N, C-alpha and C positions, 0 to 999 in steps of 0.2 A: 471479462469473459471473452475468450478468443483474443481479438485485437482491440476490443472496446474497453476503455477505462471506465470504471464506475466507483462509487464510494470514495471519491477524491476529496482530500482535505489539504489545506495549506496551513501549516503551523509556523508561527514566528517564534518558536521556542525550541529548546532541546527536547527531543522525544525520549521518554523513559517508559518504564512499564506501566505507570499510572495513566499517562497520556495515551499510550497504545491501547490499554485495556478499555478506556473510555471510548476511543474511536471504534474499536472492535464491537463493543456492545451497543453503542448508539448509532453507528453509521454502517459498518460492514454487515453484521449479522442480519439486520432488518431487510437488506436488499439482496442477500444471497439466495439463490434457488435452493430448494431442499436438497439435502445430501451432497453438498458441494465438497470438493477436495480443496483445501486451502494450502497453497504452497508458500513457504516462507524461507527467507535466507536465515543465516545463523546469528543474527543480532541477538545479544544477550536477553533483551527484553521480550523477544519473540518466544523464548523458551520458558518463560515463567509459568509455573504450574497452573495458576489461576486463569491465565490467558488461554492456555491449551484446553483447560477444562470447560470454560464457557463456550468455546467453539464446539467441543465434543458434545456438551449438554444440549446445544442447539441443533444437533444432528449432523454435524460436519466432520470430515476427517482432516487431520492436520499432518502434513508432510513437510520435510525440510530439504532444501537443496544441498548438494554436496558443498563442502567448503570451497571458496574461490571459484564459483561456477557462473561467472558473469554471462556467458553465452546461453545458459539455461534459464536466466532470470529475465523475462521479457520486459519488466519495468525498467531495467537498465537501458534497453533500446529506446523506450519511450522517453526517458529522461534525456538521452542523447539528442533525440529529435526536438524535444522542447527547448533544450539549451541552444541548439543551433538556430531555431526559429527566434528565440529571445535575442540572440546576438544580431540576427538579421534585422530585427525591428529596432534594436538599439534602445531597449527600455528596461526599467528595473523589474524585479520579480512581481511586485504587486500589480503594476500596470499590465504586464504580460498575462497574468492569470485573469485579470478583469477582462481583458480583450478576448481571451480564449475560452472563457467559461460561459459565455452567453450563448 
């Protein structure tokens, strides 16, 4: 929301539509304010009908960013900040998230 990250998950697997669907239904939807607009990039699994439908059924609107729109995708900026901080700390991903999730 705005500049605050929420519903964060760290997955040590490849994300596919099943994993994303589980995260959407179990993590994201329960914490979203009513009538939210969910902006997603064009990853194939984001566009699966069952994923779109569960968001719509929960009362949210789904919108997609234009193709190759890194500047419009705020998560890309957050990941850049996180990668820079991780490099500065000189630690692996698990330790970085353990330090920064407290």
